C-alpha positions as CSV (number, residue, x, y, z in Angstrom):
1,M,44.4,159.3,92.6
2,F,47.3,158.5,90.3
3,I,50.8,157.9,91.7
4,S,53.7,157.7,89.3
5,N,55.9,154.6,89.2
6,E,58.9,156.6,90.2
7,R,57.2,157.9,93.3
8,K,56.2,154.3,94.2
9,A,59.7,153.1,93.7
10,K,61.1,155.8,96.0
11,G,58.6,154.8,98.7
12,Y,59.5,151.1,98.4
13,T,63.2,152.0,98.5
14,K,62.7,154.0,101.8
15,K,60.7,151.1,103.3
16,Q,63.3,148.6,102.2
17,L,66.1,150.8,103.7
18,L,64.2,150.9,107.0
19,T,63.8,147.2,107.2
20,T,67.4,146.7,106.4
21,M,68.5,149.1,109.1
22,I,66.3,147.3,111.6
23,G,68.0,144.0,110.7
24,V,71.5,145.5,110.9
25,I,70.8,147.2,114.3
26,S,69.4,144.0,115.8
27,T,72.3,142.0,114.5
28,I,74.8,144.4,115.9
29,T,73.0,144.4,119.3
30,F,73.0,140.6,119.3
31,L,76.7,140.3,118.5
32,T,77.6,143.0,121.1
33,L,75.8,141.2,123.9
34,L,77.2,137.9,122.8
35,L,80.7,139.2,122.9
36,V,80.2,140.7,126.3
37,V,79.1,137.3,127.6
38,C,82.1,135.6,125.9
39,F,84.9,138.0,126.9
40,Y,83.9,138.6,130.5
41,I,83.6,135.0,131.5
42,D,85.2,135.3,134.9
43,M,83.6,138.6,135.9
44,I,79.9,137.8,135.2
45,T,78.0,135.2,137.2
46,L,76.1,132.4,135.4
47,P,72.5,133.8,136.0
48,I,73.6,137.2,134.5
49,K,75.1,135.4,131.5
50,I,71.9,133.5,131.0
51,V,69.8,136.7,131.2
52,L,72.2,138.5,128.7
53,M,71.9,135.6,126.3
54,I,68.1,135.5,126.5
55,I,68.1,139.3,125.9
56,A,70.5,138.9,122.9
57,I,68.4,136.1,121.3
58,S,65.2,138.0,121.9
59,V,66.5,141.2,120.3
60,F,67.8,139.3,117.4
61,G,64.6,137.3,116.9
62,V,62.3,140.3,117.2
63,G,64.5,142.3,114.8
64,L,64.6,139.5,112.3
65,Y,60.9,139.1,112.5
66,V,60.2,142.8,112.0
67,A,62.6,143.0,109.1
68,M,61.0,140.0,107.4
69,W,57.5,141.2,108.1
70,G,58.4,144.7,106.7
71,D,59.9,143.1,103.5
72,R,56.8,141.0,103.0
73,K,54.6,144.0,103.6
74,I,56.2,146.1,100.9
75,G,56.2,143.1,98.5
76,Y,59.9,142.2,98.4
77,G,60.3,138.9,96.8
78,N,56.8,138.8,95.3
79,G,57.7,140.7,92.1
80,K,55.8,143.8,93.4
81,L,58.9,146.0,93.8
82,L,59.4,148.5,91.1
83,F,62.9,148.9,89.9
84,R,64.2,151.9,88.2
85,T,65.7,151.2,84.8
């Protein structure tokens, strides 16, 4: 079945937008948890700070991995993306 280049480009654009949003959301979550730990120094005990930091790093790492995997899967950086001219 033949799929036009314009239709492929739209599909790639949607997938690229999705991976970008995953990266942005994971970064915002990471920064929010990091700021909570930093600003509430006296109110939060050390074990809770450590747990929050582990959660923040995990969310950021998983989000980054998923975004990079998605970009690689759609061919970003390999010259496979079709750009509209």
